[in-house]
C-alpha angles and dihedrals in degrees: 000000000000116000121225097195136029116188121181107215098184131255091063094300120135129183111214109198124195134187095204107028136035118295120233142205108217134181124218107224126213093222131035120258127199116266090223128026090220115089098218102151095077095220127135121275121239125232092273090058096253124120108241091215094051118104113251135188138197092210129085122188109226100176138002122208119208115240110237096185162150092059103191102174132038139145125238116204125189115254097207130122110336093208094069119093119220 
């Protein structure tokens, strides 16, 4: 889904916020990792043990936050002096 906010938090951590889908905390990795752990393409592996035809990514999802929206109704109340009566 389309993100509505990208916030770099340092140390390779990025918060990906979304209005319509779940938000995520992802980590940018220094080296690529296979998208799937299953080697299903049948190609040869390179010297580093990875299949050169296998899909890789530099992103790892650490946490996913459930989207509670859209929130369509809410009530704002003034936060002034508590001693006053309305």
